[in-house]
Every structure is written in structure tokens, then in C-alpha cells.
N, C-alpha and C positions, 0 to 999 in steps of 0.2 A: 151629284149636286147636293149641297146642304140647303135644307129648308130653314126659313127664318134666320138667315145668315147674320143679321144684325143683332140677334140675341146671343150670339156666340163669339168667343175670342179664340184666336189661335193660341198655341202653347206659348209662343213668344210674347204675344200681347198680354196674355194672362200672367205670365211671369213678371212683366214690367209693372202691371197694375197691382199685383199681390205682393211684390217684393221677394218672391221665392224664386230661386234660380231654376232655369229650365231643366237641368239635370236632376234637381231635387224633386221637381214635379213628376218627372219620369219615374223616379224611385218611389214616390208616393203612389203612383199608379201601379207599380209592380207589387207593392205590398198591400194593395187594396185599401189604402188609407184615404186617398183622394183620387178617384178615377175621373177621366174626362167624360163629359156627358155624351159626347158623340165621337166616333172615330170614322174617318172617311174610308172609302174603298182602297185608297192608297196608303192608309195607316196614319194619316194626319190626325192629331188630337185636337179636339175643340171643347172648350169649357164654357159653361153658361155663366152669365154675369152673377147669378145668385150663388154660385159656388165660392164667390169671394167671402160670403159669410162663413163658409166652412174653413176657409183659410184663416180668418180671424180667430176662429175657435182653436185651430191647431196652434197658431202663434201664441195665444193666451196660455194654453196648457203646457206648451214647451217652455214658456217663460217661467212658469211656476214649478218647473222641474219634472214634469211627467214624461215618461218614455213614450215613444211612438206607439208601442204595443198598447199601453194604457189609454192613449188618446183614441186609438182605433176601437178599443173596448167601449170607451165613453160614447163614441159616435153611434154605437149600436144600441145604446140604452134608450128606453122610452119613458121610464118612470122618473119623476122629479126626485122621489125619495132615493132612488138608486144613484142618481147623479150627485145629490147632496152628500151621500155617504162617500162616494168616490172623492169628491172635493175635500171633505173633512179629513179623509185619510191622507191626502196630499198635504193638507195644511199641517197635520201633525209631523209629517216628514220634514216640512220646511222648518217647523219649530225646533226639531231635533238638530237640524243643520245649523240653525242660528245659535243654539247652545254650544255646539261643537266649535263654531268659529269664534264665539265669545271666549271660550276657554283657550283657543289658540291665540287670540289677541292678548289675553292675560299673560300667557307664557311668553310671548314676544316682548311684552312690556317689561316683564321681570328680567328677561335676558338682556334687554337694552340697558335697563337700570344697573344690572350687575356689571356689564362690560364698560359702562361709562365710569364706573368707580376706578378703573385702571388709571384714569386721569389724575387721581389723588395719590398714585403710587409714590411712596417715599419710604425707603427702608431704614431711615434714621430717626424718624419722629414718632412720638407716642401722643395720642390724643385722648381726651376724655369727652365722650359723645353721648348725648341723650337719644335713645332709640325707642320707637313704638314697638308694640308686639309684632312679631313676624311668624306667620303660619309655616310650619315645617312638616314634611312627611319623612319619617325615619325608616331606615332599613330594618329588616327583621333581625339581621345578624349584628351581634356586638362582638367586636374584635378585642382581644386582650393583648396589651403591648401595642407597639406601633408597626408591627411587621405584617401588613396586609398589602396585597397587590392592588393598587388603586384602580387600575383599568378594569380588573375583574369585579372588584367590589361595586364600582359605579354601574357596570353592566347589569349586575344582579339587582341593584337598587332600581334601575330604570324598568326592569321587568316587573318588579314588585309594584312600582308606580302604575304601570299599565293595568296590572291586575286589580289595583285599587280604584281605577277610574281616572287616573291622571295620565292622559294619552301621550303627553309630550315630554321632551327632555328639558325639564325645568332647571334653573341654576342650582348647582350642587354645593355641598360643603361637608364638613365633618365635625362632630362634637366629640371632644375628648374629656372623659370623666377622670379627673386627676386624683391620684392618691394624696394623702395628707402631706407627704414630703415632696410632692410635685415631681416625682420620678416618672418619666414617660414610660419606662419599661414596666412600671406597675400600674399604668393607666389602662382604661378601656376606651374604645373608640366606636362610634356609630355614625354611619353616613346619613346625610339628609338631602332633600331638595326643598327649595322655597316653592310654595304652592299658593294659589289664591285663597284657599281656606282649608283648615285642618283643626282637629281637636288638640293637636300637639303644637306648641308655640315656643319661640324664643321670647322670654319675658320682656315686658317693657321695663326700661330703667336706664341707668347710666353705665356705660361700658368703657373700659380702657381698650384702645385698639392700636394696632400697628400693622404694617404691611411687610410681607416677605415674598421672595420669589424662589420657587424650587423646594423640593421635598427636604433637601438637606438643611434648609434654613429655618424650618418651623421650630426646631428646638431653640435656636437663637432667639426667635421671636417671642416664645412664651417666657423664656428666661428674662428678656427685657421687660415684659409686662410685670412679672413677679417682682423684679428688682425695683421697678418704678413704684409699684404699689407699696412695697416695704419702705422705700425712701420717703414717700409722701403719707405714710401711716394710713393707707387705705385698706379696708377689709374687703377681700374678694371672694367670690363664690368658687366652687371647685370644678365648674364646667367651662371649658375653653371651646368657643365656637370658631370654626375656620371656614370662611366663605371662599370658594374658588371663584374669584371675580374675573380672572382671565382663565377661561376653562378650555375644554376640548374643541370649542368652536373656533378658537384662535391658536391654541398651543397643541403641538403634536405629541408631547409627552409631559408627564407630571412635573418634571424638572423645570418646565417652562411656565407652569401655572403661576399666576400671581394670587396670593392668598391674603385675605384680610382676617386678622386674628383678633378676637374680641373676648373679653372676660368681664362679667358683670360685677359692679361694685355693690357690696352688701351695705345697704343703707341702715344707719342707726335709728332705732325706734325711740 
């Protein structure tokens, strides 16, 4: 017989009041996190009403991301200072997660912005566009000529990004440093990704731009930009930026990439 039966709840009643499933309460009992106050001779579990406060504590700490092991440790602490330290540590973990998800959100926004540009794809037109500064992270390797295997180069670049603290696959591109005669065979190339912030940037200014699709067409693209600049008596810089706006998220090989090719106009002083 149970004494003071009205002070106690069966496991089913306690589960309904607490919002914790019966099988979860049994698990909490097994790991010594929340044990029933009484167990009958037949093995029935009974919880005291006051144990609902313990349930509230468990729910709170689970909601802020603490593990069951950490919650169990907390429940055994008696000092307010110890509890404050534990909560402060958890607060710092939450802050780090917030920073991580903020960076992930920034990456997603950059990818969406890049992919949306495929709507502007037209391989016949050339535009003169004003652009703000764009933060870029460049690969450590500079390739001479245009004979680099893009899939390998981008994989190496992403590994370098991760090592530098950019955890995600940001939109990528390639900068080509052209020789004076604009011969691609004499040029140098460096891959980059667009990132939220960096000490390296694509400068603010006016750019000639055009779109091409596929590796074989990039030469045609920059020749069109050069011819347009000469025809309109525009002085241009020697760095050609190529954004891969339809990238590996959509295309299975480099010949399916849509590329936006940009070269900055050198402004007269």
C-alpha cells in the first residue's frame, strides 16, 4: 500500500502533467537523472508532485542545448557559484553556435545571390555596370597559363578556406592576370570564393561584363570585352574576374558552368 497516495502520481499521470513521454521517464530513471520518489512492491513507479520542478529544470537546460550528462551534473551541484559557472559555459557554447549559424546564413545568401544571376544569362550582350567592393578569399596557388583542372583546383581552394575559418562552400570564381598582349597562354590564374569579409577584395568601380557558358567559351568572352573596350575607347585594368554563377550546386561539370566575366574600367583622373 502507498502512503499519502494523493501526494503521488503514477508514471502515466506524471507523464501527462510534465509533457515527458512515459518511455523517456523510464530512461531518465535508468540513468539516475530523474528517479521516481517511490516504487511499489510490484515495480510501479510513483512521482511526487514536487518533482515537476525537476522536470522544468531538465526541460530548461535541454532547451539551451545541455546534454543529459551535464544536466545530471548540474542537479548534483549545491553551490550557486558552481551553477553560475556551468550556465555561463553553456551561454558561451550558444554564442559560438549563433556565430556559426550566422556565417552559414551569410554563405546561403551569397549562394542564392550568385545563382539568381543566371536569370541574367545572355551570351550576346555586354554591359557596363557599377559594383561595390566584394570580399574575396584567394587560393594559395597561382596557375600559369589556363591549363588547370578546375575540379581539383576548387577542392584545394575549399580546403584552404576551411583552414582559414571559412567553413562553407562559398560561391567561387577565378581571377586571370592578363599579359600586356592579352594572350591567355601568358596569363596567370588564381581561384577565389566570395566571403562575408576579407582583407582581399574586388575593387569598387565600373566593370564591363558579359556571360558565357562552358570552359571553351571563356576565351570568346574576354575577347568580346577587349574588343568592346577598344571600340568605345575605354581603358581597362589587366585583371579579368570570372564568377561561376551557375556552379557545382547545379552543374555536374565545368562545361555546364555559367560564368560572369568582368573587367574593371580604369577611370581617368
